[in-house]
C-alpha positions in Angstrom: 114.4 84.4 97.8 117.1 87.9 98.2 115.9 91.1 99.1 117.8 94.3 98.0 117.1 97.9 98.8 118.9 100.4 96.2 119.2 103.7 98.0 120.5 107.0 96.5 120.2 111.0 96.1 118.3 112.4 93.6 119.8 111.1 90.2 122.4 109.2 91.3 121.3 106.5 89.4 119.1 104.0 91.9 116.7 103.4 89.6 119.2 102.5 86.2 120.7 99.9 89.0 117.2 98.8 89.7 116.7 97.7 86.2 120.1 96.7 85.0 119.9 94.3 88.4 116.8 93.4 87.1 117.6 92.7 83.4 120.9 91.1 84.2 118.5 88.3 86.2 117.1 87.1 83.2 114.0 86.4 84.8 110.0 87.5 84.7 110.3 91.2 85.4 107.2 92.8 87.2 107.4 96.5 88.5 105.4 97.8 90.7 105.8 101.7 90.3 104.3 103.8 93.2 104.2 107.7 91.8 101.2 108.7 90.1 100.1 111.9 87.1 98.7 114.6 88.9 96.6 116.6 85.9 98.7 119.6 85.3 102.1 117.8 86.7 104.0 118.9 83.6 107.0 117.6 85.6 106.1 114.5 87.6 104.5 113.1 84.0 108.2 114.0 82.1 109.9 112.0 85.1 106.8 108.9 84.6 107.7 109.0 80.7 112.1 109.2 81.1 111.4 106.1 83.4 109.3 104.0 81.7 110.5 104.2 78.8 113.8 102.2 79.6 112.8 99.8 80.4 112.0 96.8 78.7 108.1 96.0 76.9 108.7 93.1 78.3 107.8 93.5 81.5 104.6 94.0 83.5 103.7 97.3 85.4 101.9 97.7 88.4 100.5 100.8 89.5 100.9 100.2 93.7 100.8 104.6 94.6 98.8 102.8 98.4 98.8 99.7 98.7 102.4 98.2 97.9 102.6 94.8 99.9 99.1 94.0 98.6 101.5 94.4 95.2 103.9 93.1 96.3 102.5 89.7 97.4 100.4 89.4 94.2 103.5 90.2 92.3 106.3 87.7 93.9 106.2 84.7 92.5 109.5 82.3 92.5 111.0 82.5 89.3 109.2 86.3 89.1 112.0 89.3 90.3 110.0 92.1 91.1 111.4 96.4 90.9 109.5 98.6 93.1 109.9 102.1 92.2 110.6 103.7 94.0 109.7 103.9 98.2 110.1 107.2 98.3 107.5 108.5 95.6 105.1 105.9 98.7 106.0 107.0 101.5 104.3 110.3 100.4 102.0 109.3 98.5 100.4 108.0 101.7 101.7 111.1 104.4 99.2 112.6 102.6 96.9 110.0 101.8 93.9 111.2 104.6 94.2 115.0 102.6 94.4 116.9 105.6 96.3 120.6 106.2 99.4 120.2 107.5 100.6 123.8 109.9 103.7 124.5 109.4 105.1 124.2 112.9 104.1 121.9 115.9 103.7 118.6 115.7 102.3 116.5 112.6 99.5 114.3 113.4 100.4 111.1 110.4 97.5 109.2 109.0 96.5 105.9 110.1 96.4 104.2 106.7 101.0 105.1 106.8 101.6 102.8 110.0 99.7 100.2 108.2 100.7 100.1 104.9 104.1 100.6 106.8 103.9 96.9 108.5 102.5 95.4 105.7 105.6 95.6 103.5 107.1 95.2 106.3 105.4 91.5 106.5 105.2 91.3 102.9 109.1 91.7 102.4 109.5 88.4 105.2 108.0 86.1 103.6 107.8 86.6 99.9 108.6 83.7 97.7 110.3 85.5 94.4 112.9 88.6 94.8 112.2 92.1 95.0 115.0 94.4 94.3 113.3 97.7 96.1 114.6 101.5 94.7 114.5 104.2 97.5 115.0 108.1 98.1 118.3 108.4 100.7 117.0 112.5 101.5 118.4 112.9 104.7 122.0 113.6 104.3 120.9 117.3 103.7 119.7 120.5 106.5 117.0 120.3 108.1 114.3 121.1 105.6 111.9 124.1 106.5 107.9 123.2 107.9 107.0 120.4 110.1 105.8 118.6 107.7 109.0 119.0 105.9 110.6 117.4 108.7 108.1 114.6 109.1 108.6 112.9 106.0 112.3 112.9 106.3 112.0 111.8 109.9 109.1 108.7 107.6 111.9 107.9 105.0 114.3 107.6 107.3 112.9 105.0 109.6 110.7 103.7 106.6 115.0 102.8 104.9 116.1 101.3 108.3 113.6 99.6 108.1 113.3 98.2 104.3 117.5 97.7 105.1 117.2 95.5 108.5 114.8 92.8 106.7 116.6 93.1 103.3 119.4 90.7 101.7 121.5 93.1 100.6 121.1 97.2 100.3 123.4 99.8 98.3 123.9 103.4 98.7 124.2 104.5 95.3 126.2 108.4 94.5 127.4 109.2 90.3 125.6 106.5 89.5 128.7 104.0 91.7 126.9 101.2 93.9 128.6 101.1 97.5 127.6 98.2 98.9 126.6 98.9 102.5 125.5 94.9 103.2 125.0 91.6 101.2 126.5 91.8 97.5 124.8 92.3 94.6 124.7 90.1 91.9 126.6 91.6 88.0 124.5 94.0 86.4 
C-alpha cells in the first residue's frame, strides 16, 4: 500500500497531477470528494463541474464532506486506488460543522468533531490496504489572514498537512503544474 500527499496552492495543478497518477496506475479508481454544493453558490458549482468533467466516466465518485475516514476505509481495497480531493475543503467543512458563529478576534473554539474526524483519518491512512492519493491546499505561504477564524483555519490546515505528510510514503508540492518531491517518489504519470 502506498499513500501519497499532493500539496499546492489554488489552481497549481495539484488535482490534475493526482488524476494523472490515478489514471496511470491502471487500477480501479474511487474518487472521494469533500466539496458540497450550496444552494445559490454558482462559483462552487462551477468548480465541482470542472473537476467532474476531467474525470473518466468509469471512476467511482463518493461524497464524504465530513466522515472521510469511513469513506477511505470503505473504498481503499487491494487493487484499487483511492483519490481524495481535497483535505482542505474537508477541514473547512468540519470547522464550520457545528454552525457556531465565530468572533472576529479572540480564541476560536474548534468543533469537537474536527479532532475526532482528524484522528480517524490519520488512523485510517495508517492501516488501509489500498493505495491512496490525497490532495490538499498549502494555505500557509501567504500573509497571516485577518480574522480569528481565518487564522485558525490556516493553523489547522498546516497541522493537518504535517500529520498526513508524516504518515504518507510520498509527498509532492505542486507549483505552476510542476511537482517538487518532498518525500519519496511519484510513479510516472
